[in-house]
PyMOL Python script that loads the backbone (N, CA, C, O; Angstrom):
from pymol import cmd

cmd.read_pdbstr("""\
ATOM      1  N   MET A   1     -13.570  22.849   3.899  1.00  0.00           N
ATOM      2  CA  MET A   1     -13.404  22.074   2.524  1.00  0.00           C
ATOM      3  C   MET A   1     -14.746  21.485   2.336  1.00  0.00           C
ATOM      4  O   MET A   1     -15.224  21.001   3.362  1.00  0.00           O
ATOM      5  N   ALA A   2     -15.449  21.414   1.290  1.00  0.00           N
ATOM      6  CA  ALA A   2     -16.428  20.753   0.776  1.00  0.00           C
ATOM      7  C   ALA A   2     -16.159  19.356   0.474  1.00  0.00           C
ATOM      8  O   ALA A   2     -15.226  19.112  -0.291  1.00  0.00           O
ATOM      9  N   ARG A   3     -16.871  18.364   0.987  1.00  0.00           N
ATOM     10  CA  ARG A   3     -16.645  16.946   0.702  1.00  0.00           C
ATOM     11  C   ARG A   3     -17.670  16.453  -0.389  1.00  0.00           C
ATOM     12  O   ARG A   3     -18.864  16.755  -0.404  1.00  0.00           O
ATOM     13  N   GLU A   4     -17.076  15.717  -1.223  1.00  0.00           N
ATOM     14  CA  GLU A   4     -17.666  15.379  -2.371  1.00  0.00           C
ATOM     15  C   GLU A   4     -18.181  13.787  -2.385  1.00  0.00           C
ATOM     16  O   GLU A   4     -17.461  12.848  -2.044  1.00  0.00           O
ATOM     17  N   ARG A   5     -19.374  13.679  -2.781  1.00  0.00           N
ATOM     18  CA  ARG A   5     -20.074  12.341  -2.741  1.00  0.00           C
ATOM     19  C   ARG A   5     -20.585  11.952  -4.321  1.00  0.00           C
ATOM     20  O   ARG A   5     -21.236  12.768  -4.974  1.00  0.00           O
ATOM     21  N   ASP A   6     -20.275  10.820  -4.777  1.00  0.00           N
ATOM     22  CA  ASP A   6     -20.612  10.675  -6.169  1.00  0.00           C
ATOM     23  C   ASP A   6     -21.108   9.101  -6.063  1.00  0.00           C
ATOM     24  O   ASP A   6     -20.670   8.264  -5.273  1.00  0.00           O
ATOM     25  N   SER A   7     -22.038   8.931  -6.971  1.00  0.00           N
ATOM     26  CA  SER A   7     -22.768   7.849  -7.136  1.00  0.00           C
ATOM     27  C   SER A   7     -22.462   7.160  -8.247  1.00  0.00           C
ATOM     28  O   SER A   7     -22.824   7.697  -9.294  1.00  0.00           O
ATOM     29  N   ARG A   8     -21.781   5.907  -8.352  1.00  0.00           N
ATOM     30  CA  ARG A   8     -21.517   5.300  -9.665  1.00  0.00           C
ATOM     31  C   ARG A   8     -22.238   4.167 -10.183  1.00  0.00           C
ATOM     32  O   ARG A   8     -22.909   3.517  -9.381  1.00  0.00           O
ATOM     33  N   SER A   9     -22.208   3.830 -11.371  1.00  0.00           N
ATOM     34  CA  SER A   9     -23.299   2.842 -12.008  1.00  0.00           C
ATOM     35  C   SER A   9     -23.188   1.498 -11.454  1.00  0.00           C
ATOM     36  O   SER A   9     -24.186   0.778 -11.477  1.00  0.00           O
ATOM     37  N   ASP A  10     -21.809   0.963 -10.830  1.00  0.00           N
ATOM     38  CA  ASP A  10     -21.801  -0.151 -10.183  1.00  0.00           C
ATOM     39  C   ASP A  10     -22.407  -0.372  -8.834  1.00  0.00           C
ATOM     40  O   ASP A  10     -22.245  -1.461  -8.282  1.00  0.00           O
ATOM     41  N   GLY A  11     -23.065   0.541  -8.287  1.00  0.00           N
ATOM     42  CA  GLY A  11     -23.665   0.461  -7.001  1.00  0.00           C
ATOM     43  C   GLY A  11     -22.801   0.890  -5.873  1.00  0.00           C
ATOM     44  O   GLY A  11     -23.169   0.665  -4.720  1.00  0.00           O
ATOM     45  N   PHE A  12     -21.605   1.531  -6.138  1.00  0.00           N
ATOM     46  CA  PHE A  12     -20.765   1.947  -4.980  1.00  0.00           C
ATOM     47  C   PHE A  12     -20.823   3.332  -4.872  1.00  0.00           C
ATOM     48  O   PHE A  12     -21.123   3.938  -5.900  1.00  0.00           O
ATOM     49  N   ASP A  13     -20.585   4.028  -3.774  1.00  0.00           N
ATOM     50  CA  ASP A  13     -20.744   5.397  -3.635  1.00  0.00           C
ATOM     51  C   ASP A  13     -19.391   5.773  -3.160  1.00  0.00           C
ATOM     52  O   ASP A  13     -18.871   5.104  -2.268  1.00  0.00           O
ATOM     53  N   ASP A  14     -18.761   6.813  -3.695  1.00  0.00           N
ATOM     54  CA  ASP A  14     -17.443   7.301  -3.466  1.00  0.00           C
ATOM     55  C   ASP A  14     -17.656   8.704  -2.627  1.00  0.00           C
ATOM     56  O   ASP A  14     -18.534   9.532  -2.869  1.00  0.00           O
ATOM     57  N   TYR A  15     -16.666   8.793  -1.592  1.00  0.00           N
ATOM     58  CA  TYR A  15     -16.804   9.758  -0.688  1.00  0.00           C
ATOM     59  C   TYR A  15     -15.311  10.514  -0.485  1.00  0.00           C
ATOM     60  O   TYR A  15     -14.412   9.842   0.022  1.00  0.00           O
ATOM     61  N   VAL A  16     -15.084  11.691  -0.816  1.00  0.00           N
ATOM     62  CA  VAL A  16     -13.734  12.242  -0.774  1.00  0.00           C
ATOM     63  C   VAL A  16     -13.711  12.692   0.712  1.00  0.00           C
ATOM     64  O   VAL A  16     -14.519  13.494   1.181  1.00  0.00           O
ATOM     65  N   VAL A  17     -12.753  12.127   1.376  1.00  0.00           N
ATOM     66  CA  VAL A  17     -12.555  12.470   2.816  1.00  0.00           C
ATOM     67  C   VAL A  17     -11.641  13.735   2.976  1.00  0.00           C
ATOM     68  O   VAL A  17     -11.963  14.616   3.773  1.00  0.00           O
ATOM     69  N   LYS A  18     -10.482  13.827   2.205  1.00  0.00           N
ATOM     70  CA  LYS A  18      -9.475  14.752   2.397  1.00  0.00           C
ATOM     71  C   LYS A  18      -8.482  14.829   1.105  1.00  0.00           C
ATOM     72  O   LYS A  18      -8.033  13.836   0.533  1.00  0.00           O
ATOM     73  N   ILE A  19      -8.230  16.130   0.760  1.00  0.00           N
ATOM     74  CA  ILE A  19      -7.550  16.566  -0.308  1.00  0.00           C
ATOM     75  C   ILE A  19      -6.384  17.362   0.349  1.00  0.00           C
ATOM     76  O   ILE A  19      -6.650  18.365   1.010  1.00  0.00           O
ATOM     77  N   ARG A  20      -5.267  16.999   0.208  1.00  0.00           N
ATOM     78  CA  ARG A  20      -3.899  17.816   0.687  1.00  0.00           C
ATOM     79  C   ARG A  20      -3.259  18.228  -0.613  1.00  0.00           C
ATOM     80  O   ARG A  20      -3.299  17.595  -1.668  1.00  0.00           O
ATOM     81  N   ARG A  21      -2.704  19.301  -0.404  1.00  0.00           N
ATOM     82  CA  ARG A  21      -1.691  19.849  -1.287  1.00  0.00           C
ATOM     83  C   ARG A  21      -0.182  20.060  -0.895  1.00  0.00           C
ATOM     84  O   ARG A  21       0.157  20.792   0.035  1.00  0.00           O
ATOM     85  N   CYS A  22       0.660  19.382  -1.656  1.00  0.00           N
ATOM     86  CA  CYS A  22       2.068  19.251  -1.202  1.00  0.00           C
ATOM     87  C   CYS A  22       2.935  20.301  -2.264  1.00  0.00           C
ATOM     88  O   CYS A  22       2.721  20.286  -3.476  1.00  0.00           O
ATOM     89  N   ALA A  23       3.769  21.052  -1.731  1.00  0.00           N
ATOM     90  CA  ALA A  23       4.745  21.776  -2.661  1.00  0.00           C
ATOM     91  C   ALA A  23       6.121  21.494  -2.582  1.00  0.00           C
ATOM     92  O   ALA A  23       6.698  21.460  -1.495  1.00  0.00           O
ATOM     93  N   ALA A  24       6.715  21.279  -3.704  1.00  0.00           N
ATOM     94  CA  ALA A  24       8.224  21.060  -3.826  1.00  0.00           C
ATOM     95  C   ALA A  24       8.945  22.154  -4.438  1.00  0.00           C
ATOM     96  O   ALA A  24       8.681  22.531  -5.580  1.00  0.00           O
ATOM     97  N   VAL A  25       9.987  22.758  -3.609  1.00  0.00           N
ATOM     98  CA  VAL A  25      10.578  23.947  -4.248  1.00  0.00           C
ATOM     99  C   VAL A  25      11.652  23.597  -5.407  1.00  0.00           C
ATOM    100  O   VAL A  25      12.617  22.841  -5.289  1.00  0.00           O
ATOM    101  N   VAL A  26      11.362  24.135  -6.255  1.00  0.00           N
ATOM    102  CA  VAL A  26      12.263  23.928  -7.504  1.00  0.00           C
ATOM    103  C   VAL A  26      12.962  25.297  -8.011  1.00  0.00           C
ATOM    104  O   VAL A  26      12.714  26.370  -7.462  1.00  0.00           O
ATOM    105  N   LYS A  27      13.730  25.193  -8.951  1.00  0.00           N
ATOM    106  CA  LYS A  27      14.309  26.315  -9.324  1.00  0.00           C
ATOM    107  C   LYS A  27      13.567  27.564  -9.787  1.00  0.00           C
ATOM    108  O   LYS A  27      14.004  28.683  -9.516  1.00  0.00           O
ATOM    109  N   GLY A  28      12.408  27.374 -10.508  1.00  0.00           N
ATOM    110  CA  GLY A  28      11.504  28.187 -11.079  1.00  0.00           C
ATOM    111  C   GLY A  28      10.251  28.704 -10.006  1.00  0.00           C
ATOM    112  O   GLY A  28       9.414  29.578 -10.231  1.00  0.00           O
ATOM    113  N   GLY A  29      10.387  27.991  -8.952  1.00  0.00           N
ATOM    114  CA  GLY A  29       9.453  28.428  -7.853  1.00  0.00           C
ATOM    115  C   GLY A  29       8.740  27.038  -7.023  1.00  0.00           C
ATOM    116  O   GLY A  29       9.469  26.224  -6.454  1.00  0.00           O
ATOM    117  N   ARG A  30       7.600  26.932  -7.037  1.00  0.00           N
ATOM    118  CA  ARG A  30       6.875  25.868  -6.241  1.00  0.00           C
ATOM    119  C   ARG A  30       6.193  24.947  -7.191  1.00  0.00           C
ATOM    120  O   ARG A  30       5.467  25.454  -8.045  1.00  0.00           O
ATOM    121  N   ARG A  31       6.344  23.612  -7.144  1.00  0.00           N
ATOM    122  CA  ARG A  31       5.507  22.752  -8.025  1.00  0.00           C
ATOM    123  C   ARG A  31       4.714  22.002  -7.023  1.00  0.00           C
ATOM    124  O   ARG A  31       5.240  21.411  -6.079  1.00  0.00           O
ATOM    125  N   PHE A  32       3.367  22.040  -7.257  1.00  0.00           N
ATOM    126  CA  PHE A  32       2.428  21.581  -6.442  1.00  0.00           C
ATOM    127  C   PHE A  32       2.047  20.130  -6.880  1.00  0.00           C
ATOM    128  O   PHE A  32       2.116  19.799  -8.064  1.00  0.00           O
ATOM    129  N   SER A  33       1.650  19.287  -5.912  1.00  0.00           N
ATOM    130  CA  SER A  33       1.157  18.021  -6.185  1.00  0.00           C
ATOM    131  C   SER A  33      -0.251  17.772  -5.123  1.00  0.00           C
ATOM    132  O   SER A  33      -0.505  18.514  -4.174  1.00  0.00           O
ATOM    133  N   PHE A  34      -0.881  16.850  -5.426  1.00  0.00           N
ATOM    134  CA  PHE A  34      -2.118  16.845  -4.407  1.00  0.00           C
ATOM    135  C   PHE A  34      -2.190  15.290  -3.971  1.00  0.00           C
ATOM    136  O   PHE A  34      -1.653  14.380  -4.603  1.00  0.00           O
ATOM    137  N   ASN A  35      -2.808  15.165  -2.996  1.00  0.00           N
ATOM    138  CA  ASN A  35      -3.135  13.649  -2.469  1.00  0.00           C
ATOM    139  C   ASN A  35      -4.542  13.660  -2.084  1.00  0.00           C
ATOM    140  O   ASN A  35      -4.933  14.541  -1.319  1.00  0.00           O
ATOM    141  N   ALA A  36      -5.418  12.696  -2.571  1.00  0.00           N
ATOM    142  CA  ALA A  36      -6.646  12.500  -2.143  1.00  0.00           C
ATOM    143  C   ALA A  36      -7.059  10.934  -1.355  1.00  0.00           C
ATOM    144  O   ALA A  36      -6.865   9.788  -1.759  1.00  0.00           O
ATOM    145  N   LEU A  37      -7.570  11.336  -0.335  1.00  0.00           N
ATOM    146  CA  LEU A  37      -7.938   9.971   0.372  1.00  0.00           C
ATOM    147  C   LEU A  37      -9.758   9.964   0.190  1.00  0.00           C
ATOM    148  O   LEU A  37     -10.539  10.858   0.514  1.00  0.00           O
ATOM    149  N   VAL A  38     -10.040   8.712  -0.397  1.00  0.00           N
ATOM    150  CA  VAL A  38     -11.320   8.372  -0.767  1.00  0.00           C
ATOM    151  C   VAL A  38     -11.872   7.143  -0.223  1.00  0.00           C
ATOM    152  O   VAL A  38     -11.172   6.130  -0.212  1.00  0.00           O
ATOM    153  N   VAL A  39     -13.059   7.132   0.229  1.00  0.00           N
ATOM    154  CA  VAL A  39     -13.635   6.109   0.881  1.00  0.00           C
ATOM    155  C   VAL A  39     -14.877   5.629  -0.095  1.00  0.00           C
ATOM    156  O   VAL A  39     -15.717   6.461  -0.439  1.00  0.00           O
ATOM    157  N   VAL A  40     -14.966   4.199  -0.546  1.00  0.00           N
ATOM    158  CA  VAL A  40     -15.833   3.729  -1.182  1.00  0.00           C
ATOM    159  C   VAL A  40     -16.548   2.711  -0.547  1.00  0.00           C
ATOM    160  O   VAL A  40     -15.952   1.965   0.230  1.00  0.00           O
ATOM    161  N   GLY A  41     -17.855   2.561  -0.785  1.00  0.00           N
ATOM    162  CA  GLY A  41     -18.809   1.452  -0.219  1.00  0.00           C
ATOM    163  C   GLY A  41     -20.137   1.397  -0.896  1.00  0.00           C
ATOM    164  O   GLY A  41     -20.509   2.332  -1.606  1.00  0.00           O
ATOM    165  N   ASP A  42     -20.846   0.361  -0.707  1.00  0.00           N
ATOM    166  CA  ASP A  42     -21.978   0.036  -1.217  1.00  0.00           C
ATOM    167  C   ASP A  42     -23.177   0.169  -0.447  1.00  0.00           C
ATOM    168  O   ASP A  42     -24.259  -0.213  -0.893  1.00  0.00           O
ATOM    169  N   LYS A  43     -23.024   0.782   0.891  1.00  0.00           N
ATOM    170  CA  LYS A  43     -23.911   1.013   1.984  1.00  0.00           C
ATOM    171  C   LYS A  43     -24.527  -0.444   2.294  1.00  0.00           C
ATOM    172  O   LYS A  43     -25.612  -0.434   2.877  1.00  0.00           O
ATOM    173  N   LYS A  44     -24.087  -1.421   2.044  1.00  0.00           N
ATOM    174  CA  LYS A  44     -24.560  -2.707   2.687  1.00  0.00           C
ATOM    175  C   LYS A  44     -23.499  -3.559   3.446  1.00  0.00           C
ATOM    176  O   LYS A  44     -23.550  -4.771   3.657  1.00  0.00           O
ATOM    177  N   GLY A  45     -22.529  -2.680   3.812  1.00  0.00           N
ATOM    178  CA  GLY A  45     -21.458  -3.274   4.693  1.00  0.00           C
ATOM    179  C   GLY A  45     -19.987  -3.454   3.879  1.00  0.00           C
ATOM    180  O   GLY A  45     -18.974  -3.704   4.534  1.00  0.00           O
ATOM    181  N   LYS A  46     -19.944  -3.338   2.698  1.00  0.00           N
ATOM    182  CA  LYS A  46     -18.748  -3.375   1.926  1.00  0.00           C
ATOM    183  C   LYS A  46     -18.075  -1.979   1.856  1.00  0.00           C
ATOM    184  O   LYS A  46     -18.571  -1.097   1.156  1.00  0.00           O
ATOM    185  N   VAL A  47     -16.864  -1.762   2.633  1.00  0.00           N
ATOM    186  CA  VAL A  47     -16.302  -0.346   2.581  1.00  0.00           C
ATOM    187  C   VAL A  47     -14.769  -0.748   2.261  1.00  0.00           C
ATOM    188  O   VAL A  47     -14.264  -1.831   2.558  1.00  0.00           O
ATOM    189  N   SER A  48     -14.146   0.276   1.629  1.00  0.00           N
ATOM    190  CA  SER A  48     -12.942   0.211   1.197  1.00  0.00           C
ATOM    191  C   SER A  48     -12.335   1.751   1.036  1.00  0.00           C
ATOM    192  O   SER A  48     -13.095   2.703   0.858  1.00  0.00           O
ATOM    193  N   TRP A  49     -10.990   1.893   1.109  1.00  0.00           N
ATOM    194  CA  TRP A  49     -10.333   3.307   1.216  1.00  0.00           C
ATOM    195  C   TRP A  49      -9.318   3.224  -0.067  1.00  0.00           C
ATOM    196  O   TRP A  49      -8.825   2.179  -0.493  1.00  0.00           O
ATOM    197  N   GLY A  50      -9.109   4.515  -0.588  1.00  0.00           N
ATOM    198  CA  GLY A  50      -7.989   4.505  -1.412  1.00  0.00           C
ATOM    199  C   GLY A  50      -7.211   5.894  -1.333  1.00  0.00           C
ATOM    200  O   GLY A  50      -7.724   6.939  -0.931  1.00  0.00           O
ATOM    201  N   TYR A  51      -5.951   5.759  -1.758  1.00  0.00           N
ATOM    202  CA  TYR A  51      -5.320   7.128  -1.582  1.00  0.00           C
ATOM    203  C   TYR A  51      -4.388   7.391  -2.875  1.00  0.00           C
ATOM    204  O   TYR A  51      -3.411   6.677  -3.104  1.00  0.00           O
ATOM    205  N   GLY A  52      -4.769   8.482  -3.709  1.00  0.00           N
ATOM    206  CA  GLY A  52      -4.262   8.709  -4.771  1.00  0.00           C
ATOM    207  C   GLY A  52      -3.373   9.918  -4.769  1.00  0.00           C
ATOM    208  O   GLY A  52      -3.715  10.868  -4.064  1.00  0.00           O
ATOM    209  N   LYS A  53      -2.248   9.994  -5.491  1.00  0.00           N
ATOM    210  CA  LYS A  53      -1.437  11.122  -5.532  1.00  0.00           C
ATOM    211  C   LYS A  53      -1.259  11.408  -7.200  1.00  0.00           C
ATOM    212  O   LYS A  53      -0.943  10.516  -7.987  1.00  0.00           O
ATOM    213  N   ALA A  54      -1.544  12.939  -7.624  1.00  0.00           N
ATOM    214  CA  ALA A  54      -1.235  13.318  -8.781  1.00  0.00           C
ATOM    215  C   ALA A  54      -0.788  14.812  -8.814  1.00  0.00           C
ATOM    216  O   ALA A  54      -0.544  15.426  -7.775  1.00  0.00           O
ATOM    217  N   ASN A  55      -0.701  15.310  -9.929  1.00  0.00           N
ATOM    218  CA  ASN A  55      -0.342  16.799 -10.136  1.00  0.00           C
ATOM    219  C   ASN A  55      -1.484  17.718  -9.976  1.00  0.00           C
ATOM    220  O   ASN A  55      -1.313  18.875  -9.589  1.00  0.00           O
ATOM    221  N   GLU A  56      -2.893  17.133 -10.322  1.00  0.00           N
ATOM    222  CA  GLU A  56      -4.028  17.804 -10.189  1.00  0.00           C
ATOM    223  C   GLU A  56      -4.918  17.126  -9.294  1.00  0.00           C
ATOM    224  O   GLU A  56      -4.656  15.976  -8.940  1.00  0.00           O
ATOM    225  N   VAL A  57      -6.105  17.814  -8.830  1.00  0.00           N
ATOM    226  CA  VAL A  57      -6.736  17.161  -7.981  1.00  0.00           C
ATOM    227  C   VAL A  57      -7.942  15.965  -8.692  1.00  0.00           C
ATOM    228  O   VAL A  57      -8.288  14.904  -8.172  1.00  0.00           O
ATOM    229  N   PRO A  58      -8.331  16.441  -9.787  1.00  0.00           N
ATOM    230  CA  PRO A  58      -9.268  15.227 -10.308  1.00  0.00           C
ATOM    231  C   PRO A  58      -8.663  13.926 -10.516  1.00  0.00           C
ATOM    232  O   PRO A  58      -9.171  12.880 -10.113  1.00  0.00           O
ATOM    233  N   PRO A  59      -7.275  14.028 -11.320  1.00  0.00           N
ATOM    234  CA  PRO A  59      -6.619  12.579 -11.440  1.00  0.00           C
ATOM    235  C   PRO A  59      -6.414  12.004 -10.067  1.00  0.00           C
ATOM    236  O   PRO A  59      -6.573  10.793  -9.912  1.00  0.00           O
ATOM    237  N   ALA A  60      -6.059  12.809  -9.011  1.00  0.00           N
ATOM    238  CA  ALA A  60      -5.798  12.152  -7.758  1.00  0.00           C
ATOM    239  C   ALA A  60      -7.037  11.504  -7.275  1.00  0.00           C
ATOM    240  O   ALA A  60      -6.935  10.402  -6.735  1.00  0.00           O
ATOM    241  N   VAL A  61      -8.129  12.030  -7.399  1.00  0.00           N
ATOM    242  CA  VAL A  61      -9.504  11.538  -6.783  1.00  0.00           C
ATOM    243  C   VAL A  61      -9.687  10.060  -7.717  1.00  0.00           C
ATOM    244  O   VAL A  61     -10.104   9.027  -7.193  1.00  0.00           O
ATOM    245  N   GLU A  62      -9.343  10.144  -9.026  1.00  0.00           N
ATOM    246  CA  GLU A  62      -9.714   9.058  -9.891  1.00  0.00           C
ATOM    247  C   GLU A  62      -8.693   7.829  -9.793  1.00  0.00           C
ATOM    248  O   GLU A  62      -8.880   6.712 -10.274  1.00  0.00           O
ATOM    249  N   LYS A  63      -7.725   8.205  -9.166  1.00  0.00           N
ATOM    250  CA  LYS A  63      -6.788   7.005  -8.863  1.00  0.00           C
ATOM    251  C   LYS A  63      -7.057   6.037  -7.658  1.00  0.00           C
ATOM    252  O   LYS A  63      -6.409   4.999  -7.524  1.00  0.00           O
ATOM    253  N   ARG A  64      -7.941   6.384  -6.878  1.00  0.00           N
ATOM    254  CA  ARG A  64      -8.389   5.612  -5.814  1.00  0.00           C
ATOM    255  C   ARG A  64      -8.244   4.189  -6.406  1.00  0.00           C
ATOM    256  O   ARG A  64      -8.555   3.206  -5.733  1.00  0.00           O
TER     257      ARG A  64
END
""", "prot")
cmd.dss("prot")
cmd.show_as("cartoon", "prot")
cmd.util.cbc("prot")
cmd.orient("prot")
């Protein structure tokens, strides 16, 4: 799985560590949702992480 690195205008860099897919079995088949673990830092000692969940990958990453 490719890891994504993104540089933002506020000086912080985003790093997608892991994306997981979860399946819920419903009457019509399977409903998928995604979890994203993202680490954010400024490369000067400040680091944080976020965990987002959504029905698609891009919104899950943005929710961090």
